[in-house]
C-alpha positions as CSV (number, residue, x, y, z in Angstrom):
1,M,0.9,-2.4,3.6
2,L,-0.4,-0.8,6.7
3,P,2.4,1.3,7.9
4,D,2.2,3.8,10.8
5,G,4.2,6.6,9.2
6,Y,7.5,7.4,7.5
7,P,10.2,4.8,7.7
8,S,12.6,5.4,10.6
9,T,15.1,3.9,13.0
10,S,17.1,5.4,15.8
11,D,20.3,5.1,13.9
12,G,19.2,5.4,10.2
13,D,19.4,8.4,7.9
14,P,15.8,9.3,6.9
15,A,16.8,10.1,3.3
16,I,18.4,6.6,2.9
17,L,15.4,4.9,4.6
18,R,12.9,6.7,2.3
19,S,14.9,6.0,-0.9
20,G,15.3,2.4,0.2
21,L,11.5,2.1,0.7
22,H,10.9,3.6,-2.8
23,A,13.3,1.0,-4.2
24,R,11.7,-1.9,-2.5
25,V,8.2,-0.8,-3.6
26,A,9.5,-0.5,-7.2
27,E,11.1,-4.0,-7.0
28,V,7.9,-5.6,-5.7
29,G,5.9,-3.8,-8.5
30,E,8.3,-5.2,-11.1
31,Q,7.5,-8.7,-9.8
32,G,3.8,-8.1,-10.7
33,I,2.6,-7.4,-7.2
34,E,0.5,-4.3,-6.6
35,L,1.1,-2.8,-3.2
36,V,-1.7,-0.8,-1.6
37,G,-0.6,1.5,1.3
38,I,-3.2,2.1,4.0
39,G,-2.0,4.8,6.4
40,T,-3.3,4.8,9.9
41,R,-4.0,8.5,10.8
42,D,-0.9,9.5,8.7
43,D,-0.6,10.4,5.0
44,A,3.0,9.1,4.6
45,V,1.7,6.2,2.5
46,E,0.9,8.7,-0.3
47,A,4.6,9.4,-0.8
48,F,5.6,5.7,-1.2
49,Y,2.8,3.5,-2.6
50,P,1.2,3.7,-6.0
51,H,-2.2,3.0,-4.5
52,A,-2.7,4.7,-1.1
53,V,-5.5,5.7,1.3
54,V,-5.5,7.2,4.8
55,V,-7.7,5.8,7.6
56,R,-8.6,8.4,10.2
57,K,-10.8,6.3,12.6
58,L,-9.7,3.0,14.1
59,H,-12.9,1.1,13.0
60,E,-12.3,2.0,9.3
61,P,-9.5,-0.3,8.1
62,P,-11.6,-3.3,7.0
63,A,-14.0,-1.2,4.9
64,V,-11.2,1.0,3.5
65,A,-9.1,-2.0,2.6
66,F,-12.0,-3.6,0.8
67,A,-13.0,-0.4,-1.0
68,T,-9.4,0.2,-2.0
69,L,-8.7,-3.3,-3.3
70,S,-12.0,-3.2,-5.2
71,R,-10.9,0.1,-6.9
72,V,-7.6,-1.4,-7.8
73,L,-9.3,-4.4,-9.4
74,V,-11.7,-2.2,-11.3
75,Q,-8.8,-0.1,-12.6
76,R,-6.9,-3.2,-13.6
77,S,-10.0,-4.5,-15.4
78,R,-10.4,-1.2,-17.3
79,R,-6.7,-1.5,-18.4
80,G,-7.5,-4.9,-19.8
81,E,-5.4,-6.8,-17.3
82,G,-7.1,-10.1,-16.4
83,G,-10.1,-9.6,-18.6
84,G,-12.2,-8.3,-15.7
85,R,-11.6,-11.4,-13.6
86,V,-10.0,-11.4,-10.2
87,A,-7.6,-14.2,-11.3
88,C,-5.0,-12.4,-13.4
89,R,-1.3,-12.0,-13.9
90,K,-0.7,-9.5,-11.1
91,R,-1.1,-10.5,-7.5
92,L,-2.6,-8.4,-4.7
93,R,-1.3,-8.9,-1.1
94,V,-2.5,-7.4,2.1
95,I,0.3,-7.5,4.7
96,P,-0.8,-6.1,8.0
97,S,1.8,-4.3,10.1
98,V,-0.1,-1.8,12.2
99,T,1.4,-0.2,15.3
100,P,-1.4,0.9,17.6
101,P,-1.6,4.7,18.1
102,P,-0.4,6.2,21.5
């Protein structure tokens, strides 16, 4: 996930939105999908995603995404999931949804 900050809407309660995001992240994790939050100049991802990193410069996302995904795969390999292979039970997905900074 590449969010641009904390979840918000003009008519939503921030506490409900945040607890809803925590619930969705947990549901996705229970399906065997590991989410990686890559924040764009905002550390909100650290509060919601089990694997998170913050990008400070606009040219960094590709390198940061690759390094973070590599780290997740190495951690998985050390836990014995997938036998050190990329093909394993859990799936990784990168879902871009970046809002350009003002």
